[in-house]
Structures are given as structure tokens and as C-alpha cells.
N, C-alpha and C positions, 0 to 999 in steps of 0.2 A: 481461409487464414493463410497467411504467409508471414516469411519472418523479412523485414525490409533494414537496409543500414540507415539508420536515421541520425544524424550528427554523431556519427562514432558508436550508436548504440544499436543493440540487437533488438529492434522492436517486432512485437507480433501484433499484426492487424488481423482484423476479419471481422465476424459476427461475434457476439457476447457469447451465443450458445457454443459456436467453434471452438472460441477461445476457453470457456469454461470446461468444455467436454476434454479438450486438450490436458488442462490441468487434471481434472479427476483421474483421466486415463493414467497420468504419471504417478500419482498417489496409490493408486489400485496397484499399478505394477511395482511398488515398494521402491520407485527410482527419486532418491533424495532431490528435492523442489525449492528452489528459492524463487518467490517471486516479488518483483519490483513493480509498483503502481506507477509509471512514469506521467509527472507533471510539469509545469513550468520551473519550480524551484529545483526539481531534481535535474532537470535538462541545464538549468545555467549552471548548476554548481559543477555538473559534469564537464563542462565547457572548459573550467580553469583549473580543476582539481583532477590530476591524472590519476591520483589515488583511489579517487571516489570513481572514477570512470570506470576502473577496472574491478571495483567491486560491483557495480551495476551490471558488467558485461559477463561476471560470473554468475548472474542469475538465470536459471533456465527458462524463466520467462519474465520479459519486461512488456508490460501491456498498458494501453494507453488509457490513463484516468483522465488527465485535465483535458477540458474542452479546447485550451489553447494547443495542446498537441495535436488533436483532430483537425484543427484550423489550419495549421501548419503544414501538415501532411496534404490537405487538400489543395491547400493553395499554392506550396513551392514543390510539390511531388505528383499532383495529382492523383493521391491515392484516398480511397475513401476506407471508413473502417468505424465499426461502432467503438463510441465511448465506454469502455469498461471499467467503471470506478472500484477503488480499493473497497471501500464500506460494503456495496453491493455485492461483490465478490466473496468478501470475509462473512457475511451474510448467507450467502447462498453457500458457502462450503459448510459452515454452521448446520444449516438446514438438512442438507444433504448427508451430514455427519451423523446423523440418528438413523439412517438406511444403513450406512457400511461399519457404525458402530465405531467411528473413529474418537480419539479422545483429544480434547482442547486444552491448551495453556496459554493465559493472557499474561503479558509482559507490559508493562508501561503505565503511564499517566500516574495521578494521584492515588494514594492509599485507597481514599473511601471511593474514588471513580472506580478504579479497575475491580475493586470487590464489589460494587454495585452492578457493572457489567457483567461481572462473573453471574450474579445471582440472577440477573435478569435471563441470561442464556440458559443457567442451569432449570430455571422454573420453565422455560420453554422446552425441555426435553434434551438439552446438548449436555454431552459427559464433560462438562469442565474438572479436570484433574486437579489444576491448580491455578495459582495466579501471582503475580509479585507486581508491586507499583516498580515506576522507573525510575527513582530518586536512590540509587544506589551507587555503592563505592565499587571499584575494582569491577570483576566481571556479573556482579549479580548473580542470581540463585541458579546458576550452571549446576552445581551439584543436585539440587532438587530436580531440574530439569532432565540429568543423567539418571536419576532415580526413577521419575515417573514416567519417562518415555513417550510423550504426547505424541501423537500422528501429525496433529496441527499446532502450529506456534505462531501466534500472532501476536507482533511487537509493535506497541505504539509508543515510540519515543521521539518523531518527529525526524526531518531530515537534518544531517547524514547520519544522526547517531545510529538510528533503527537499522538501517542497511549495513552500515561498518559492524555494529554488534552482530548480525546476523553472519556476515562475510568471516568475522574474527571466530565465532563458537559456532561454524560449519560442522565441526564434527561431532556436535550433540546429535541425540539419536530420536530425530525428528522424521516424517516422512514430506511435510512443506513447513516452510518458515516464509514470512510473508510481513512485510512494514505495512502498516495500517494507518500511520500517523495519530488524528484524534479521533478516531473510528470509537474508541471507548467513552469518551465524552458523549457521543451521540447516543450507542447503546444503554448506555447509564442514565439519560435522560438528564444529564447536567447541561446539554445544549441541544439545540434544535438544529436538525438539518434543514436546509434552505426547502421552501416550498418547489414543487415542479416547475411552476411557471418560471421562478428564478433561474432553476436549473437549465429549462429550455433557453433561457437568455443567455446563458453562459456568464452569469453573474453570481455564483455559487460563492467564489472567493470574495465577493466583495460582502455578502450575507454573514460569512464566516468572521470578515474583517470588523464587520459592525460589531460583532459580540465580545470580540478582544481587542479593541481598535491600538490599545497602547501596547499591548505584549505582541500584536500582529502587525506593528507599524512599517515592517519592511515590506509587506505583500503588495500594495499599492506601485512601489519604486520597482519591485521585481515584476510585476505586471508590464508596467510601461518599457523597462529594459527587454523584457521578453518578445513584446509586441515591435519594437525598433527592430530587432535581432530577423524575426521573421520576415517584416516587410523589405527588409535590405537583402532578403534571400539567405542571411548567415543559419539560418535554424532551416534544414532539409533532409 
């Protein structure tokens, strides 16, 4: 495991096991932890948005989520790393939260989606102490989070809102906060995750786009732009 400067972001690279172990160690030591799951969308925004780049670099762990990140590391820096996805990391932390008796709070998505995601996690034995949808004004349920003091705070509000919300509310009493994008949709069963064969082909983004082509119409253009920058050596 190592931390490299990747397009002016502090990116953690290594095996999935080593990266997960480092995150768990940080939680167990009560060291406040902010995890960012780096993909092409986050990196592209960080290239032209100095404030957002500062938000990302405030995180204790920036992990390589997107297959495009792994590709750019290998192509332009000759660095190998496992792909450590946000949803898999969240589900892993939820599983071991039962061992450590960690409490969990979910923030984001539509009211029915986050409620169902919370209920499914509760049925699996996870101690979900609260949840709130992502359609709120001002800062959202900060008073409830302050009262509940969850150990793990998962925020699924999309890029860049989720990372900026965590950064702005870093004073809240959590041990780990992590942006998880559309993970609640998958956990709730509202959307399906791409089959393993699609993931291995690095086409998970295309599978997600097919499920919401209008809402996510920007994704193909982002992929093309990102690919162009990698091939030109601008992402390294």
C-alpha cells in the first residue's frame, strides 16, 4: 500500500485487503476518517475546480474506485493497484460493523430508497441508528447526527455534493464519513449492479447509464473527455 500524487490528488494504491485494513485501523483508533472513492467524474471536476480539489485532498483516504483510474495509473505511471469500489467498501464496513458494534447512519437518495436501504441493512444485522433522504434545504439533519453520534456516516448524494457536504460538516461526531454515490439505490434493490462480466470489461458505467440514460446523459461525454486526457498524458 502506498500514497501517490495522482493529478494533484493524494491517492492510496495497493491491494483491496491492505486498503480496507488501513481504513478499519483508523476507525478503531478513533481517528476521524473521510473517505473519497475516486472515479473519472471526481477527477475531472478536481482538475478545474480548486475548491473541490481541496475538499478531496482533505480526505484521509482517497481510494481508486473507477476502472478508468486503474487504467490511467497503469498506462501513465506504471503503477498497479486493485480497484476498490465505493459500494463494496461500504458493504464491507457494514459487515464488520457487526463485529465492532459500530453504528451506521445513511444520508442521501429519495425517501423511499434510503428507507428501504436502511431496512435491508437492519435485517442483515447492521446497527442503523438513523437515515435521511438527500432532498433537504440548508445543512440537512445535522442536529440528528449530532445527537445519534454514528460511527459510520455514508452519504449518497452524488458528485460533488456528497464530498462538499462532508467537508462542510466535518465537525459532526462520526468516526468515518464516506461518499457512496448511488449505492443506496443498489442496496435497496431499486437498481441492479452490473454483472461481474460487465465489471471486468470496465463497462459498469455503461450499465448504469442504460438504467437512467436521460438523468445520466453526461456520462458518455465525461468518459470520452477523460479517455482523451489519459491518452494525452494529462492524467497521471
